[in-house]
C-alpha positions as CSV (number, residue, x, y, z in Angstrom):
1,X,0.0,0.0,0.0
2,X,1.3,3.4,-0.8
3,X,2.0,5.9,1.9
4,X,-1.0,8.1,2.6
5,X,-1.2,11.7,3.7
6,X,-4.4,12.7,5.5
7,X,-5.4,16.2,6.1
8,X,-6.8,17.0,9.5
9,X,-7.9,20.1,11.2
10,X,-5.9,20.4,14.4
11,X,-7.7,19.6,17.6
12,X,-5.9,20.0,20.9
13,X,-7.2,18.2,24.1
14,X,-5.3,18.7,27.3
15,X,-5.9,16.2,30.0
16,X,-4.2,14.8,33.1
17,X,-2.3,11.7,32.2
18,X,-2.8,10.0,35.6
19,X,-6.6,10.1,35.4
20,X,-9.0,8.5,33.0
21,X,-12.2,10.1,31.8
22,X,-15.3,9.6,33.9
23,X,-18.4,8.2,32.3
24,X,-22.0,8.0,33.2
25,X,-24.2,5.1,31.8
26,X,-27.9,5.1,31.0
27,X,-29.8,2.0,30.0
28,X,-33.1,1.4,28.1
29,X,-35.4,-1.6,27.7
30,X,-38.9,-2.6,26.5
31,X,-40.3,-0.7,29.5
32,X,-38.9,2.5,27.9
33,X,-40.0,1.8,24.4
34,X,-37.7,-0.7,22.8
35,X,-39.6,-3.2,20.6
36,X,-37.4,-6.0,22.1
37,X,-34.7,-6.3,24.7
38,X,-32.7,-8.5,22.3
39,X,-30.8,-5.9,20.3
40,X,-28.3,-7.0,17.7
41,X,-27.1,-3.8,16.2
42,X,-27.2,0.0,16.4
43,X,-26.7,3.0,14.1
44,X,-26.8,6.8,14.5
45,X,-28.3,8.9,11.7
46,X,-27.3,12.4,10.5
47,X,-29.8,13.9,12.9
48,X,-28.4,12.0,15.9
49,X,-31.5,9.7,16.0
50,X,-30.4,6.3,17.3
51,X,-31.7,3.2,15.4
52,X,-31.7,-0.3,17.0
53,X,-32.0,-3.6,15.1
54,X,-33.8,-6.0,17.4
55,X,-35.4,-9.5,17.3
56,X,-38.8,-7.7,16.8
57,X,-38.0,-5.1,14.1
58,X,-36.4,-1.7,14.4
59,X,-36.7,0.8,17.2
60,X,-35.8,4.5,16.7
61,X,-35.0,6.8,19.6
62,X,-34.9,10.6,19.0
63,X,-33.8,11.4,22.6
64,X,-37.3,11.7,23.9
65,X,-39.6,9.2,22.2
66,X,-39.5,5.9,20.5
67,X,-40.8,4.7,17.1
68,X,-41.2,1.1,16.2
69,X,-41.0,-0.5,12.7
70,X,-41.7,-4.1,12.2
71,X,-43.7,-6.4,9.9
72,X,-46.9,-5.7,11.7
73,X,-46.8,-2.0,11.0
74,X,-44.6,-2.2,7.8
75,X,-45.3,-5.4,6.0
76,X,-42.7,-4.5,3.3
77,X,-40.0,-5.4,5.8
78,X,-38.4,-8.7,5.0
79,X,-37.9,-9.9,8.6
80,X,-38.3,-8.7,12.1
81,X,-35.0,-10.3,13.0
82,X,-32.5,-7.6,12.1
83,X,-28.9,-8.6,11.7
84,X,-27.3,-5.2,10.8
85,X,-28.4,-1.6,10.5
86,X,-26.7,1.4,8.8
87,X,-27.5,5.1,8.6
88,X,-26.1,6.6,5.4
89,X,-24.8,10.1,4.9
90,X,-27.9,11.0,2.7
91,X,-30.2,10.1,5.6
92,X,-31.4,6.7,4.5
93,X,-31.6,3.8,6.9
94,X,-30.7,0.3,5.7
95,X,-31.2,-3.0,7.4
96,X,-29.8,-6.5,6.7
97,X,-31.6,-9.7,7.4
98,X,-31.4,-13.4,6.5
99,X,-33.9,-12.7,3.7
100,X,-32.3,-9.7,2.1
101,X,-32.1,-5.9,2.8
102,X,-34.5,-3.1,3.3
103,X,-34.1,0.7,2.8
104,X,-36.1,3.4,4.6
105,X,-35.6,6.4,2.3
106,X,-35.0,9.7,4.2
107,X,-35.0,7.9,7.6
108,X,-37.5,9.4,10.0
109,X,-39.1,11.3,7.1
110,X,-39.8,8.1,5.2
111,X,-42.5,5.5,5.6
112,X,-41.9,2.8,3.0
113,X,-39.3,0.1,3.5
114,X,-38.0,-0.9,0.0
115,X,-36.8,-4.5,-0.3
116,X,-33.7,-5.8,-2.1
117,X,-33.0,-9.5,-2.6
118,X,-31.0,-11.8,-5.0
119,X,-33.7,-11.1,-7.6
120,X,-32.6,-7.4,-7.5
121,X,-28.9,-8.0,-7.5
122,X,-27.7,-9.1,-4.1
123,X,-25.2,-12.0,-4.3
124,X,-26.9,-13.6,-1.3
125,X,-29.9,-12.8,0.9
126,X,-28.0,-13.2,4.1
127,X,-26.7,-9.8,4.9
128,X,-24.5,-9.4,7.9
129,X,-23.0,-5.9,7.4
130,X,-23.8,-2.8,5.3
131,X,-21.0,-0.3,5.0
132,X,-20.9,3.0,3.1
133,X,-17.9,3.9,1.1
134,X,-16.7,7.5,0.8
135,X,-18.1,7.7,-2.7
136,X,-21.6,6.7,-1.4
137,X,-21.5,3.1,-2.6
138,X,-22.9,0.5,-0.2
139,X,-21.0,-2.7,0.4
140,X,-23.1,-5.6,1.6
141,X,-21.2,-8.3,3.4
142,X,-22.3,-12.0,3.1
143,X,-20.8,-14.5,5.5
144,X,-21.5,-17.5,3.3
145,X,-18.5,-19.0,1.6
146,X,-19.3,-18.3,-2.1
147,X,-21.2,-15.0,-1.7
148,X,-18.5,-12.4,-0.7
149,X,-19.8,-8.9,-1.1
150,X,-22.4,-7.0,-3.1
151,X,-21.9,-3.4,-4.1
152,X,-24.8,-1.0,-4.8
153,X,-24.2,2.4,-6.3
154,X,-27.8,3.5,-6.1
155,X,-28.7,2.1,-9.6
156,X,-26.6,-1.0,-10.4
157,X,-25.3,-4.0,-8.5
158,X,-21.8,-5.6,-8.6
159,X,-20.6,-8.6,-6.7
160,X,-17.2,-9.9,-5.7
161,X,-16.9,-13.5,-4.6
162,X,-14.6,-16.5,-4.6
163,X,-12.2,-17.1,-6.2
164,X,-11.7,-13.4,-7.2
165,X,-12.2,-12.4,-3.6
166,X,-9.8,-14.9,-2.0
167,X,-11.6,-15.3,1.3
168,X,-14.4,-17.5,2.7
169,X,-17.1,-15.0,3.3
170,X,-17.1,-11.4,4.6
171,X,-18.4,-10.1,7.9
172,X,-17.5,-6.4,7.6
173,X,-15.9,-3.9,5.1
174,X,-13.9,-0.8,5.9
175,X,-12.4,2.0,3.7
176,X,-9.1,3.8,4.1
177,X,-8.3,7.4,3.0
178,X,-7.1,6.2,-0.3
179,X,-10.5,4.6,-1.2
180,X,-9.1,1.1,-0.8
181,X,-11.4,-1.6,0.6
182,X,-10.6,-3.9,3.5
183,X,-12.6,-7.0,4.3
184,X,-12.8,-9.0,7.6
185,X,-13.4,-12.7,7.0
186,X,-14.8,-15.1,9.5
187,X,-12.4,-17.8,8.3
188,X,-9.6,-16.2,6.3
189,X,-8.3,-13.2,8.2
190,X,-8.2,-10.0,6.1
191,X,-8.4,-9.1,2.5
192,X,-7.4,-5.8,0.7
193,X,-8.8,-4.5,-2.6
194,X,-7.1,-1.6,-4.3
195,X,-9.7,-1.4,-7.1
196,X,-7.7,-3.9,-9.3
197,X,-6.3,-6.6,-7.2
198,X,-7.1,-8.5,-4.0
199,X,-4.5,-9.4,-1.4
200,X,-5.2,-11.8,1.5
201,X,-3.5,-11.6,4.9
202,X,-3.4,-14.5,7.4
203,X,-1.7,-15.5,10.6
204,X,1.2,-16.5,8.5
205,X,1.6,-12.9,7.5
206,X,1.3,-11.6,11.1
207,X,-2.4,-11.6,12.1
208,X,-3.3,-12.7,15.6
209,X,-6.1,-14.9,14.3
210,X,-7.7,-15.9,11.0
211,X,-11.2,-15.8,12.5
212,X,-12.0,-12.2,12.1
213,X,-15.2,-10.6,13.4
214,X,-15.0,-6.9,12.7
215,X,-12.9,-4.1,11.3
216,X,-12.3,-0.4,11.8
217,X,-9.8,2.1,10.2
218,X,-8.6,4.9,12.4
219,X,-7.8,8.5,11.5
220,X,-4.2,7.5,10.8
221,X,-5.2,4.7,8.4
222,X,-4.2,2.0,10.9
223,X,-6.4,-1.1,10.5
224,X,-8.0,-2.5,13.7
225,X,-9.1,-6.1,13.0
226,X,-11.2,-7.8,15.6
227,X,-11.1,-11.6,16.0
228,X,-12.0,-14.4,18.3
229,X,-8.7,-14.0,20.1
230,X,-8.4,-10.2,20.4
231,X,-7.3,-7.3,18.2
232,X,-4.7,-7.0,15.5
233,X,-3.6,-3.4,14.7
234,X,-1.8,-3.1,11.3
235,X,-0.1,0.2,10.4
236,X,-1.0,1.9,7.1
237,X,1.7,0.4,5.0
238,X,1.1,-3.2,6.3
239,X,4.6,-3.4,7.7
240,X,4.0,-3.7,11.5
241,X,1.5,-5.7,13.5
242,X,0.5,-5.0,17.1
243,X,-1.8,-7.1,19.3
244,X,-4.3,-6.3,22.0
245,X,-5.5,-9.4,23.7
246,X,-6.7,-8.1,27.1
247,X,-9.0,-5.1,26.5
248,X,-11.6,-6.3,28.9
249,X,-10.4,-7.6,32.2
250,X,-11.3,-11.1,33.2
251,X,-10.0,-13.1,36.2
252,X,-7.1,-15.5,35.3
253,X,-6.8,-17.8,33.5
254,X,-9.8,-16.5,31.5
255,X,-8.2,-13.8,29.5
256,X,-9.5,-14.5,26.0
257,X,-11.1,-11.3,24.5
258,X,-13.3,-12.2,21.5
259,X,-14.1,-9.0,19.7
260,X,-17.7,-8.4,18.5
261,X,-17.6,-4.9,17.0
262,X,-15.2,-1.9,16.7
263,X,-15.9,1.8,16.3
264,X,-14.1,5.1,16.6
265,X,-15.2,8.4,18.1
266,X,-14.3,11.9,17.0
267,X,-11.6,12.1,19.6
268,X,-9.8,9.3,17.9
269,X,-10.5,6.7,20.6
270,X,-11.2,3.1,19.5
271,X,-14.2,1.4,21.1
272,X,-14.9,-2.3,21.1
273,X,-17.5,-4.7,22.4
274,X,-16.2,-8.0,23.8
275,X,-18.1,-11.2,24.7
276,X,-16.8,-14.5,26.1
277,X,-19.6,-16.9,25.4
278,X,-18.5,-19.8,27.6
279,X,-18.3,-17.5,30.6
280,X,-21.4,-15.5,29.6
281,X,-19.3,-12.4,30.3
282,X,-18.7,-9.3,28.2
283,X,-18.3,-5.6,28.2
284,X,-17.2,-2.5,26.4
285,X,-13.6,-1.2,26.2
286,X,-11.9,1.8,24.7
287,X,-8.3,2.6,23.8
288,X,-7.2,6.1,24.6
289,X,-3.8,5.9,22.9
290,X,-1.9,4.3,25.7
291,X,-4.2,2.0,27.6
292,X,-7.6,0.3,27.7
293,X,-10.5,1.1,30.0
294,X,-13.5,-1.1,30.3
295,X,-17.2,-1.2,31.4
296,X,-19.6,-4.0,32.0
297,X,-22.9,-4.8,33.6
298,X,-21.5,-4.1,37.0
299,X,-20.9,-0.5,35.9
300,X,-24.4,-0.1,34.4
301,X,-24.2,-1.7,31.0
302,X,-27.6,-3.3,30.2
303,X,-26.2,-6.8,30.1
304,X,-23.1,-9.0,29.6
305,X,-24.0,-10.2,26.1
306,X,-22.9,-7.2,24.2
307,X,-23.4,-6.9,20.5
308,X,-23.0,-3.8,18.3
309,X,-22.1,-0.2,19.1
310,X,-22.4,3.2,17.5
311,X,-21.2,6.7,18.5
312,X,-23.2,9.9,18.0
313,X,-22.0,13.4,17.3
314,X,-21.6,14.1,21.0
315,X,-19.3,11.0,21.4
316,X,-22.0,9.2,23.4
317,X,-21.5,5.5,22.9
318,X,-24.6,3.4,22.3
319,X,-24.3,-0.3,23.1
320,X,-26.6,-3.1,22.0
321,X,-27.0,-6.1,24.3
322,X,-29.4,-9.0,24.5
323,X,-31.1,-7.4,27.5
324,X,-31.5,-3.8,26.4
325,X,-29.3,-0.9,25.3
326,X,-27.0,1.4,27.1
327,X,-25.6,4.9,26.4
328,X,-22.1,5.7,27.8
329,X,-21.9,9.4,28.3
330,X,-18.4,10.8,28.5
331,X,-17.9,13.3,31.3
332,X,-14.6,15.1,30.8
333,X,-14.2,15.8,34.5
334,X,-10.5,14.8,34.5
335,X,-9.7,16.9,31.4
336,X,-7.5,19.9,32.0
337,X,-8.7,21.8,28.9
338,X,-7.8,25.3,30.0
339,X,-4.3,25.4,31.3
340,X,-3.3,28.9,30.6
341,X,0.3,28.3,31.8
342,X,1.0,25.9,28.9
343,X,0.7,26.8,25.2
344,X,1.2,24.5,22.2
345,X,1.5,26.1,18.8
346,X,1.3,26.5,15.8
347,X,-2.2,25.3,15.0
348,X,-2.1,23.4,12.7
349,X,1.3,21.7,13.4
350,X,3.2,20.5,10.4
351,X,7.0,20.5,10.9
352,X,7.6,21.8,14.4
353,X,5.6,22.0,17.6
354,X,6.4,24.7,20.1
355,X,5.7,24.2,23.8
356,X,5.9,27.1,26.2
357,X,5.1,27.7,29.9
358,X,5.1,31.0,31.7
359,X,5.4,29.4,35.1
360,X,7.2,26.0,35.2
361,X,10.3,24.6,33.6
362,X,9.7,21.6,31.3
363,X,12.2,18.8,32.2
364,X,11.3,16.0,29.7
365,X,8.7,15.1,27.1
366,X,7.6,11.9,25.5
367,X,5.6,11.6,22.2
368,X,3.5,8.5,21.5
369,X,1.5,7.6,18.4
370,X,-2.1,6.4,18.4
371,X,-0.9,2.8,18.9
372,X,1.0,3.7,22.0
373,X,4.4,3.5,20.4
374,X,7.1,5.9,21.6
375,X,8.1,8.2,18.8
376,X,10.3,10.7,20.6
377,X,12.0,11.3,24.0
378,X,13.5,14.7,24.6
379,X,15.2,16.1,27.8
380,X,14.4,19.7,28.4
381,X,15.6,22.4,30.8
382,X,13.7,25.5,29.8
383,X,10.2,27.1,29.7
384,X,10.2,27.1,25.9
385,X,10.8,24.1,23.6
386,X,10.6,23.3,20.0
387,X,9.9,19.7,18.8
388,X,10.8,18.5,15.3
389,X,7.8,16.6,13.9
390,X,8.7,16.8,10.3
391,X,9.3,13.1,9.9
392,X,6.0,12.0,11.5
393,X,3.0,10.8,9.5
394,X,-0.3,12.6,9.8
395,X,-2.5,11.3,12.6
396,X,-3.2,11.4,16.3
397,X,-0.3,11.7,18.8
398,X,0.0,12.0,22.6
399,X,2.5,14.4,24.1
400,X,3.4,13.7,27.7
401,X,5.1,16.7,29.4
402,X,7.1,16.4,32.6
403,X,7.2,19.6,34.8
404,X,8.8,20.0,38.2
405,X,5.4,19.9,39.9
406,X,3.1,18.0,37.5
407,X,2.8,15.7,34.5
408,X,0.5,16.8,31.7
409,X,-0.6,14.9,28.6
410,X,-1.7,16.7,25.4
411,X,-3.5,14.9,22.6
412,X,-2.7,16.4,19.2
413,X,-3.7,15.7,15.7
414,X,-0.9,16.6,13.2
415,X,-1.8,17.7,9.7
């Protein structure tokens, strides 16, 4: 893969490195308006309405009231058992079932669920994921061996399957900043499609497991691949593999962390749901760039059998479980946003980063990338420092500053 350069607007978050962000958790069930407590998937639309795919149709929550869509009220729907749900950038809502896909045009403004099956162009009626490409195309994943993926551009259908797509089924598709496609396979690891050729990656290439479950690409084009054994993180030129196997804490020797789904928030944090079936234990975890923090039913999550997750524009994390849904609300009580004594500039940062303090002397600084890898260590002995970042790739970084009386961490996004 060619080296990519991603343009970002600079966002600076200053937070105390020794504290993690506090969260509050709210949960909802059938008593609140859900059509069923068994919730498989969740999506957030362009208006921040939250859509839940359940075992009894679709439930939409606008923050105040609930709307139910199922075969009783909308007989055009192919099934009440929803496997996946997606909200597209034009406002449409798509659902995938074992019998095909449905589209609700214009979301909350629409009323008719249009159906799509193999007779319309789908490669297979069993749809496990629907993912929108940057160009607006929809990629429908089919977990069956021969089906692969179906692509819909709004008019025409195209399919890619075995042997051209060199994997046994697809469970999710993700897109990098170059427009390339990446496929998670339930049996054959990871596949990459550059528009002309497919490449397959397996444990023999460096993956933690071939049994992939989900995929997400972060703001630095790193690929986060979930599997039955944990997470493989692959850098954007497929040259380095990092593993996360204990995102959700379990008592020894039960440390296996099967990943269900992965998502990213606007702060660059990676969120994942994890469920260990033989223990009937699971939860939600997020990576803040240096460590994992987790939540489960003891913290207020609706239940241990976690499924999908989605993140709204306020970075609230919505979690689907088989016993209701939960909203994790970030409370930045530990974030030191306004520290007038420390200034970081210019904004945006490209070649150099200046750090100045009008009170304390900076003694040392560490710079980490979004995978937690140390990029730079510099000893300092002044109030003003200049850090050369000209060799760093675009993306999210974490700057840890050591002063005589405190340690501060600054999250930066470099253009």
